[in-house]
C-alpha positions as semicolon CSV with decimal commas, in nm:
position;residue;x (nm);y (nm);z (nm)
1;X;-0,006;0,014;0,024
2;X;0,138;0,373;-0,089
3;X;0,087;0,603;0,167
4;X;0,211;0,998;0,228
5;X;0,212;1,161;0,523
6;X;0,351;1,489;0,569
7;X;0,327;1,846;0,679
8;X;0,317;2,153;0,469
9;X;0,212;2,562;0,459
10;X;-0,122;2,428;0,435
11;X;-0,111;2,223;0,740
12;X;0,122;2,410;0,985
13;X;0,304;2,727;1,047
14;X;0,640;2,787;1,015
15;X;0,782;2,733;1,354
16;X;0,630;2,389;1,337
17;X;0,743;2,293;0,988
18;X;1,131;2,381;1,071
19;X;1,122;2,134;1,334
20;X;1,079;1,854;1,085
21;X;1,265;1,964;0,808
22;X;1,535;1,743;0,654
23;X;1,836;1,928;0,533
24;X;2,006;1,769;0,202
25;X;2,294;1,623;0,408
26;X;2,086;1,475;0,615
27;X;1,865;1,264;0,380
28;X;2,072;0,972;0,302
29;X;2,125;0,890;0,687
30;X;1,734;0,951;0,743
31;X;1,629;0,709;0,441
32;X;1,862;0,437;0,592
33;X;1,760;0,462;0,917
34;X;1,367;0,465;0,871
35;X;1,409;0,143;0,635
36;X;1,650;-0,043;0,901
37;X;1,423;0,034;1,200
38;X;1,072;0,025;1,061
39;X;0,897;-0,215;0,838
40;X;0,882;0,008;0,552
41;X;0,972;-0,151;0,227
42;X;1,017;0,167;-0,001
43;X;1,081;0,524;0,037
44;X;1,156;0,866;-0,067
45;X;1,157;1,195;0,141
46;X;1,065;1,554;-0,010
47;X;1,160;1,824;0,226
48;X;1,158;2,206;0,109
49;X;1,080;2,516;0,250
50;X;0,707;2,469;0,205
51;X;0,677;2,096;0,309
52;X;0,827;1,798;0,434
53;X;0,637;1,447;0,286
54;X;0,738;1,106;0,302
55;X;0,643;0,897;0,040
56;X;0,621;0,537;0,150
57;X;0,512;0,165;0,063
58;X;0,413;0,017;0,381
59;X;0,150;-0,165;0,602
60;X;0,045;0,164;0,784
61;X;0,176;0,482;0,815
62;X;0,179;0,502;1,169
63;X;0,525;0,339;1,218
64;X;0,650;0,622;1,010
65;X;0,485;0,903;1,227
66;X;0,658;0,771;1,537
67;X;0,988;0,738;1,348
68;X;0,962;1,081;1,225
69;X;0,854;1,256;1,567
70;X;1,197;1,055;1,722
71;X;1,450;1,138;1,462
72;X;1,355;1,485;1,515
73;X;1,351;1,477;1,893
74;X;0,995;1,607;1,891
75;X;0,694;1,478;2,052
76;X;0,426;1,311;1,822
77;X;0,168;1,505;1,992
78;X;0,355;1,848;1,934
79;X;0,328;1,769;1,558
80;X;0,023;1,537;1,497
81;X;-0,243;1,804;1,500
82;X;-0,049;1,948;1,178
83;X;0,031;1,590;0,988
84;X;-0,168;1,465;0,704
85;X;-0,207;1,135;0,616
86;X;-0,316;1,013;0,244
87;X;-0,349;0,628;0,140
88;X;-0,458;0,509;-0,194
89;X;-0,585;0,628;-0,395
90;X;-0,548;1,018;-0,254
91;X;-0,181;0,952;-0,166
92;X;-0,159;0,883;-0,588
93;X;-0,353;1,226;-0,651
94;X;-0,162;1,436;-0,385
95;X;0,190;1,330;-0,549
96;X;0,075;1,401;-0,874
97;X;-0,107;1,749;-0,769
98;X;0,234;1,857;-0,577
99;X;0,422;1,789;-0,895
100;X;0,215;1,979;-1,099
101;X;0,225;2,268;-0,873
102;X;-0,113;2,264;-0,744
103;X;-0,034;2,199;-0,390
104;X;0,232;2,491;-0,377
105;X;0,190;2,799;-0,206
106;X;0,238;2,983;-0,555
107;X;-0,001;2,789;-0,789
108;X;0,183;2,606;-1,089
109;X;0,546;2,727;-0,999
110;X;0,791;2,474;-1,150
111;X;1,055;2,490;-0,872
112;X;0,855;2,195;-0,663
113;X;0,922;1,957;-0,993
114;X;1,313;1,988;-0,931
115;X;1,286;1,935;-0,591
116;X;1,054;1,607;-0,583
117;X;1,333;1,471;-0,883
118;X;1,605;1,543;-0,646
119;X;1,428;1,377;-0,356
120;X;1,369;1,064;-0,603
121;X;1,738;1,052;-0,717
122;X;1,848;1,054;-0,334
123;X;1,649;0,772;-0,281
124;X;1,772;0,598;-0,598
125;X;2,112;0,637;-0,434
126;X;2,021;0,522;-0,124
127;X;1,826;0,175;-0,263
128;X;1,511;0,303;-0,074
129;X;1,312;0,365;-0,438
130;X;1,144;0,037;-0,500
131;X;0,916;-0,072;-0,825
132;X;0,561;0,113;-0,662
133;X;0,747;0,448;-0,576
134;X;0,960;0,453;-0,862
135;X;0,669;0,413;-1,130
136;X;0,437;0,670;-0,892
137;X;0,712;0,936;-0,941
138;X;0,770;0,872;-1,300
139;X;0,416;0,923;-1,356
140;X;0,363;1,224;-1,130
141;X;0,670;1,383;-1,344
142;X;0,490;1,273;-1,682
143;X;0,154;1,435;-1,546
144;X;0,319;1,737;-1,441
145;X;0,443;1,756;-1,832
146;X;0,078;1,717;-1,910
147;X;-0,029;1,950;-1,716
148;X;0,207;2,248;-1,778
149;X;0,159;2,176;-2,153
150;X;-0,220;2,154;-2,197
151;X;-0,295;2,405;-1,931
152;X;-0,205;2,771;-1,831
153;X;-0,125;2,665;-1,481
154;X;0,214;2,855;-1,513
155;X;0,082;3,159;-1,690
156;X;0,131;3,498;-1,532
157;X;0,310;3,289;-1,237
158;X;0,376;3,509;-0,937
159;X;0,719;3,381;-0,781
160;X;0,849;3,409;-0,424
161;X;1,116;3,602;-0,581
162;X;0,913;3,863;-0,740
163;X;0,704;3,867;-0,424
164;X;1,013;3,964;-0,249
165;X;1,108;4,252;-0,495
166;X;0,735;4,352;-0,457
167;X;0,753;4,414;-0,075
168;X;1,095;4,551;-0,070
169;X;0,950;4,828;-0,336
170;X;0,713;4,909;-0,070
171;X;0,970;4,975;0,187
172;X;1,188;5,200;-0,046
173;X;1,096;5,418;-0,351
174;X;1,358;5,251;-0,577
175;X;1,560;4,956;-0,559
176;X;1,817;5,096;-0,801
177;X;1,942;5,301;-0,516
178;X;1,973;5,021;-0,250
179;X;2,275;4,773;-0,140
180;X;2,178;4,423;-0,159
181;X;2,331;4,122;0,044
182;X;2,209;3,759;-0,049
183;X;2,327;3,505;0,173
184;X;2,364;3,129;0,027
185;X;2,394;3,048;-0,338
186;X;2,140;2,791;-0,401
187;X;1,846;2,789;-0,665
188;X;1,655;2,994;-0,445
189;X;1,895;3,264;-0,424
190;X;1,968;3,257;-0,787
191;X;1,608;3,330;-0,843
192;X;1,573;3,613;-0,636
193;X;1,926;3,749;-0,754
194;X;1,767;3,738;-1,078
195;X;1,475;3,947;-0,985
196;X;1,629;4,183;-0,769
197;X;1,920;4,254;-0,987
198;X;1,685;4,343;-1,294
199;X;1,616;4,642;-1,081
200;X;1,980;4,739;-1,129
201;X;2,064;4,779;-0,751
202;X;2,354;4,997;-0,646
203;X;2,574;4,741;-0,496
204;X;2,544;4,312;-0,517
205;X;2,677;4,077;-0,242
206;X;2,683;3,754;-0,195
207;X;2,805;3,554;0,120
208;X;2,816;3,151;0,106
209;X;2,998;2,898;0,328
210;X;3,181;2,804;-0,042
211;X;3,324;3,138;-0,115
212;X;3,401;3,010;-0,494
213;X;3,028;2,940;-0,571
214;X;2,921;3,259;-0,398
215;X;3,179;3,460;-0,650
216;X;3,062;3,261;-0,940
217;X;2,705;3,423;-0,848
218;X;2,821;3,720;-0,770
219;X;3,018;3,781;-1,103
220;X;2,702;3,770;-1,285
221;X;2,556;4,097;-1,159
222;X;2,915;4,285;-1,115
223;X;2,911;4,187;-0,766
224;X;3,154;4,067;-0,498
225;X;3,142;3,762;-0,258
226;X;3,232;3,733;0,101
227;X;3,274;3,447;0,364
228;X;2,953;3,360;0,614
229;X;3,180;3,422;0,880
230;X;3,232;3,786;0,763
231;X;2,839;3,865;0,797
232;X;2,871;4,080;1,083
233;X;3,159;4,324;0,920
234;X;2,943;4,374;0,598
235;X;2,569;4,355;0,705
236;X;2,535;4,706;0,811
237;X;2,666;4,824;0,477
238;X;2,349;4,667;0,309
239;X;2,000;4,785;0,302
240;X;1,867;4,468;0,176
241;X;1,959;4,117;0,305
242;X;1,789;3,793;0,135
243;X;1,884;3,467;0,265
244;X;1,840;3,095;0,192
245;X;2,065;2,859;0,308
246;X;2,056;2,475;0,418
247;X;2,162;2,599;0,784
248;X;2,043;2,388;1,059
249;X;2,079;2,693;1,259
250;X;2,014;3,087;1,239
251;X;2,305;3,299;1,112
252;X;2,154;3,611;1,186
253;X;2,083;3,647;1,537
254;X;1,923;3,900;1,716
255;X;2,288;4,052;1,847
256;X;2,429;4,067;1,533
257;X;2,101;4,250;1,373
258;X;2,081;4,516;1,667
259;X;2,475;4,588;1,601
260;X;2,397;4,621;1,205
261;X;2,101;4,871;1,278
262;X;2,291;5,073;1,507
263;X;2,599;5,118;1,285
264;X;2,346;5,215;1,002
265;X;2,217;5,498;1,249
266;X;1,873;5,327;1,243
267;X;1,801;5,319;0,865
268;X;1,548;5,090;0,772
269;X;1,686;4,760;0,705
270;X;1,461;4,508;0,463
271;X;1,548;4,158;0,523
272;X;1,399;3,842;0,337
273;X;1,416;3,475;0,518
274;X;1,331;3,212;0,263
275;X;1,532;2,913;0,444
276;X;1,327;2,619;0,671
277;X;1,453;2,596;0,903
278;X;1,513;2,994;0,968
279;X;1,818;3,159;0,900
280;X;1,722;3,480;1,064
281;X;1,594;3,470;1,425
282;X;1,267;3,506;1,473
283;X;1,338;3,822;1,738
284;X;1,495;4,026;1,456
285;X;1,166;4,108;1,335
286;X;1,108;4,283;1,656
287;X;1,332;4,548;1,594
288;X;1,168;4,892;1,494
289;X;1,380;4,952;1,202
290;X;1,395;4,596;1,038
291;X;1,123;4,468;0,817
292;X;1,158;4,116;0,799
293;X;0,936;3,845;0,605
294;X;0,978;3,464;0,619
295;X;0,823;3,206;0,337
296;X;0,468;3,226;0,499
297;X;0,452;3,628;0,504
298;X;0,522;3,602;0,127
299;X;0,214;3,394;0,069
300;X;-0,003;3,720;0,121
301;X;0,144;3,874;-0,192
302;X;0,160;3,589;-0,416
303;X;-0,253;3,510;-0,317
304;X;-0,350;3,787;-0,535
305;X;-0,221;3,586;-0,825
306;X;-0,474;3,298;-0,780
307;X;-0,802;3,390;-0,943
308;X;-0,650;3,421;-1,293
309;X;-0,556;3,075;-1,270
310;X;-0,843;2,899;-1,137
311;X;-0,983;2,779;-1,493
312;X;-0,646;2,622;-1,544
313;X;-0,641;2,483;-1,217
314;X;-1,014;2,347;-1,273
315;X;-0,840;2,170;-1,609
316;X;-0,541;2,030;-1,425
317;X;-0,755;1,882;-1,175
318;X;-0,956;1,679;-1,442
319;X;-0,605;1,567;-1,583
320;X;-0,488;1,438;-1,250
321;X;-0,831;1,264;-1,171
322;X;-0,782;1,064;-1,488
323;X;-0,470;0,957;-1,443
324;X;-0,511;0,855;-1,111
325;X;-0,727;0,614;-1,226
326;X;-0,457;0,503;-1,475
327;X;-0,214;0,450;-1,193
328;X;-0,479;0,279;-0,999
329;X;-0,506;0,031;-1,292
330;X;-0,172;-0,036;-1,300
331;X;-0,145;-0,137;-0,924
332;X;-0,440;-0,340;-0,959
333;X;-0,254;-0,559;-1,263
334;X;0,040;-0,590;-1,021
335;X;-0,142;-0,767;-0,738
336;X;-0,265;-1,036;-1,021
337;X;0,100;-1,103;-1,122
338;X;0,163;-1,334;-0,834
339;X;-0,165;-1,559;-0,914
340;X;-0,034;-1,561;-1,291
341;X;0,291;-1,651;-1,220
342;X;0,149;-1,952;-0,996
343;X;-0,108;-2,045;-1,287
344;X;0,188;-2,039;-1,545
345;X;0,419;-2,269;-1,306
346;X;0,152;-2,511;-1,245
347;X;0,101;-2,551;-1,582
348;X;0,445;-2,612;-1,688
349;X;0,524;-2,850;-1,449
350;X;0,174;-3,059;-1,591
351;X;0,358;-2,992;-1,940
352;X;0,713;-3,152;-1,860
353;X;0,522;-3,427;-1,688
354;X;0,310;-3,520;-1,996
355;X;0,625;-3,471;-2,252
356;X;0,827;-3,720;-2,038
357;X;0,578;-3,979;-2,022
358;X;0,503;-3,926;-2,413
359;X;0,883;-3,958;-2,457
360;X;0,892;-4,295;-2,272
361;X;0,576;-4,423;-2,498
362;X;0,786;-4,338;-2,824
363;X;1,103;-4,513;-2,684
364;X;0,884;-4,830;-2,641
365;X;0,802;-4,803;-2,973
366;X;0,460;-4,648;-2,963
367;X;0,304;-4,518;-3,300
368;X;0,374;-4,152;-3,308
369;X;0,010;-4,040;-3,404
370;X;-0,120;-4,264;-3,078
371;X;0,130;-4,080;-2,837
372;X;0,042;-3,741;-2,971
373;X;-0,340;-3,813;-2,928
374;X;-0,270;-3,961;-2,583
375;X;-0,057;-3,667;-2,509
376;X;-0,287;-3,397;-2,578
377;X;-0,609;-3,605;-2,380
378;X;-0,373;-3,613;-2,073
379;X;-0,259;-3,269;-2,093
380;X;-0,640;-3,146;-2,129
381;X;-0,788;-3,323;-1,858
382;X;-0,512;-3,280;-1,584
383;X;-0,549;-2,876;-1,685
384;X;-0,904;-2,852;-1,694
385;X;-0,942;-3,106;-1,364
386;X;-0,912;-2,850;-1,127
387;X;-1,143;-2,583;-1,227
388;X;-1,420;-2,837;-1,332
389;X;-1,408;-2,989;-1,027
390;X;-1,444;-2,641;-0,825
391;X;-1,754;-2,555;-1,075
392;X;-1,919;-2,905;-0,990
393;X;-1,858;-2,873;-0,625
394;X;-1,984;-2,473;-0,617
395;X;-2,341;-2,421;-0,528
396;X;-2,585;-2,135;-0,517
397;X;-2,445;-1,796;-0,611
398;X;-2,089;-1,905;-0,578
399;X;-2,142;-2,144;-0,836
400;X;-2,317;-1,851;-1,059
401;X;-1,971;-1,635;-0,999
402;X;-1,754;-1,911;-1,072
403;X;-1,938;-1,995;-1,423
404;X;-1,933;-1,640;-1,501
405;X;-1,565;-1,594;-1,432
406;X;-1,488;-1,919;-1,638
407;X;-1,674;-1,788;-1,954
408;X;-1,460;-1,446;-1,905
409;X;-1,115;-1,651;-1,854
410;X;-1,177;-1,883;-2,115
411;X;-1,346;-1,655;-2,363
412;X;-1,671;-1,910;-2,347
413;X;-1,992;-1,800;-2,525
414;X;-2,348;-1,950;-2,477
415;X;-2,442;-2,229;-2,695
416;X;-2,075;-2,307;-2,737
């Protein structure tokens, strides 16, 4: 049975989501730990700033809920109210909707598809992606492609990065006179840099743990790179700070922010924290001269773009409903595989036995035509003995059901 359980921006606030997030460097260990300690056959973990979801093939999702709480050292009762659990067919529908961007904070955004593909790659590398989940994700990617190519779900998309620019322009008259500090050099920061730098800011700085990667991003926008441990020295010189790293602990604490504001003589500072767990301590937002926004805050900005995409959403949901039925058909077909294999194995044993018997008769000098006739009769009788006996012994509604099944299995017609 395929299950999906998780927590996302619909079900939980950021303060809860960040407690169960998995950093990229922990995913391999987490997958190995889950499959080793629990009766889970297949598993993949999708962890982004908006969601932590576990896709698995298991007898029950309860063991996975217990594992999630234990792994993150969080009391089960603390996260249980925010967790959702889907089994078939809803688990399949959920995977298709996530891949297609229908479950995202920004409806139709394409970034989640890449994140899901990364989750699948990690599960494959960890050896935890079996036949069922492999097929589920491949179908999810196929459905996402169909939705994006046949509907307008991605038209006029309002991205998180664009929302950040919109908020910054509420604080400052013009971004072209501001100095921007980007913390991190991953995909989200690259998107933000593209949007902010399109406004031609006065200065661009990239702070990253790996300076070489930070420098590669900074040079695209005529900026320069610094090390993360130089943040305290350089932050006061910047008006806008955009952060998104995979750090498990805050990078900017209250003390660092207070010193920066003091050095700036209380000129306002606009900060966006797109990381989960957060890069910037929550208390920083309480400072009078700091305007701090998280991923949940940006949701209010992107909400305005939903109405224009509602027609496309309806079309996409219809496509997904149809593809869910197709996938359920594939799963049901898999359920018959063991029966078909047993049936063929039994028939093969009978065939081999009768061939050996016929060869012995030929060796004794029996005429070939008589041996063949004898072989065909014995083979027919043995193959039909079990179903014939079952039909004869059946009574009442069971007999009617078996007769109907026999007619369908053997393509029988009335009068034949």
